[in-house]
Each structure stands twice: as C-alpha cells, then as structure tokens.
N, C-alpha and C positions, 0 to 999 in steps of 0.2 A: 625921121627915124633917129633916135639917139645913137651916139657913137660909143664904142667900147674901148677899153684900155689896150686891147690887143690889136687895134686897128692903127693904120699908119698916121692918119691925121684926125685927131679928135676935133669935133665941131663945137664942143662946149667952150664958151668964152673963158679966157684965162683969168684966174683969180688966185695968185700965188699965196701960199701960207708957209709959215715956219713951224716945223715940228721937231721934237727931240725924243730920243729913245736911248735907254741904257742897253748897250749891246757889247757883249764879250768883255765886260768889265769896265766899260767907259761910256760916258754920255756923248752921244753923237747927235749933231744937229743937221737938219736937211731942209731944203725948200721943196715944197710939193705944190700941186695944182690940180684943177679940174681935169678930167680926161686921162688920168693916170691911175694905176692900180694902188689901192689903199692910200688915198690921198690924205686922210686925216691923221694917220699914225702908221708906224711900221707894224704890219699885221703879225698876228701870233704865229702863223706858219713860217714866215721869214725869220722871225726872232728865234723860233725853235730850231730851224735849219742852221742859223748862224751859231747858236750855242752848241749844237751837236757836231759841227764841222771840225775835223782835225786835219792839219796840214799833211799832205802826202809826203812820203819819203823821197819820191821822185823829184828831181830838179825840173824846173820848167814853169811856164806861165799858167795862170789861172783864168778861167772865163766865167763870168756871171751872165748867163743867157736869160734874156727877159728881165733885164736889170731894173726896169721902172726908173724912178728918180735916183737909184743907186745905193740904197742902204746896205745891201749885202756886199757888193764889190768894193765900195769905198771903205766900209768897216774892215774888210780883210786887207785891203791895200795899205791901210794905216798901220798894220802890224807886220809888214813884210817888205823885203827889198825886191821880191819877185815882181814881174810885170803882171798886172791884173787888167784883163779886158772886160768891158761892160758893153753889152749889146742888147738892142731892143728895136722892134719895128716901129714903135710909136715915136714920131718926131719930137713931140713935146717932152716925152720921157727922156729922150737922148739929150735934149737941150738942158733939162734939169740936172741930169747926171753929170754933164760937163760943168755946169754951174756949181754943183755940190762938191765935185772933185776939186775945183779951183779954190773953194772955201778952205780946204785943208792943205792947199799948196802941195798936192801929191804929184810927183813927176813920174810915178810908176804906173799910171792909169792910161788906158787907151779906150776911148768911147767910140762905138761904131753903130751906125744905123743899119740894121740888118733884119730881114725877114727870116727868122730862125738863123740858119748858118749861111744864107745866100751871099753875104758880104764878108764872111770869115775865111781868110786865105790860109790861116795857120792850121795845121793838122796834127800838132804834137803837144797839145796841152797836157799838163800833169794832172789837172783836175778841172772839171766843169761843174758849176753849182747853179741850181735853178729852182725857183718856185714857179713851176710851169703854168702857162695860161689855160687852166682847166676849162674855163668857160668858152674857149675857142673850139673845144670839142676833142674827143678821143683821138681822132685822126691826126690832128695837129700835135698833140702831146706825144703820141707814139712816134710820129715823124721826128720830133725833137730827140727822143731817145735814140733812134736809129742813126740820125746825123751826128749826135754827140759821140757815138762810138767811133765814127770815122774821123773825128777831130781830136781824139785822144792818142797819146803815145801808148805803146805796150805797157800794161800794168797801170795805166791811167784810170782815174776814178770819176764817175758821175754821181753827184750828190743831189737828191731831189726831195721835196716835201709834197705829200699828197694827203688830203683828208680822206678818212675811211669812207665817209658818205659821198665823197666825190670820186670814188673809184680806186682807192689805194690797192685793194687786192688785184684788180685787173692790171693796174700799173706795174705791180711787182711781177705778175705773170709775163708782161711784155718785156720788162727789163731782163728777166731770166732767159728769155728767148734771144736776147741780143748780146748780153754780157756773160762772161765766164762765171762770175760769182756775184751774188746779190745779198746784201746783209741789211736787216732792219736794225738800224743803229739806235733809234729812239722812237718811242710812242708817247704822245702827250696830248691829252684831251681830244683824242680822235685824229690827231695829226701823226702821220708816219714819216720817218726820215729814212730814206733808202740810200745806201752806198753801193754802186754797181762798179765792178772792176773789170776792165778789158783784159783779154788774153794777151 
C-alpha cells in the first residue's frame, strides 16, 4: 500500500529535488522530496493562501500547521522578527522544513514533529495558518479547526485554504461553529481563503 503525505513515515524512497517559487514578492527556493505534499512545486492553494495572508495586529508567534517542506512558514518567517513555528506529522517533511529553514539562516523558526497539535505546548499564538490535509478526511480537518481555536490567544486568527470541490462550504460551516467570526478573504480558481477569528 502506498503511503500518503499526511502519514508519519512515507515509504517512498527519497529523491530530493530543488524547486523555486515566487512568493510574496520574492523568489524562494526549497528542497522537496517524494512522500511530501506537492513535491514538484508550491501548490496553487498554498500560494493563494500566502498572498492573501495579512499579519495580525496582535503580538505573538505564528504557527504553520501541516507545514510540509516549509514554504508557507519559511516565507513568512523571512519577513518578520516574530517566532514562526512549523509543524507536521510527516517525518520527512519535518526534516526538509528544517533543512530549508537552515538554507535561509533564519533563527526565528521552530520546527516540530506533531500529529496535529499533539506536540504543540504553546496555546497563545497570534495566528495559525494551514493548508489542511483534506485527503486525510473531514474528521481530521475539523479536528484541526477545533484544536486551532484552543491554541490561539483571544482575537487570534486561523487562516486556511480549502478548494470548493473539496468541501469549502462545509469547512466554512464548521469554522463558524467554532470561531466568533469567519471571513472569506479571497476566492481564486475554486480555492477559498478563510480567516476565522477567536473570541
């Protein structure tokens, strides 16, 4: 049985590759590999999420949940002095995220191997950003939303991208049941960017 990017230990043989993408006004370079999400390029959903993201007025750390090889978190860390956490269940993704962060000599990044929030001790993030693992199923995605709310400070924000055909309307319904305020910040080629604010 083939492994999936949202599993802890991909069984595909490693074959690292270099990719680059223009993100938030700059060219970013990353190392990717088999067994991680969107290994050939930074996917359109993540790019749209990054371009839509605005920094919260709240002070505090940022968490990239389900970081993969790190394009979202590393791109954001490169433009802030805030601490940016990157978390993923996939051991290979975590290793790549660490390697990619080292490439940019960023000392404000903390990479954590974590099954959703199981290894995240901090509970007062200013913002959590995620391209959630839709293929892991609705139960996992909805759990991510619920746990994110518990790891944000008051007025903290969860930013997510979900394709319409992969359940954006039901994702928004779930967000509205957990968060005080949910805004559709952007829609682009069937991808919806939601910002959910905690009470």
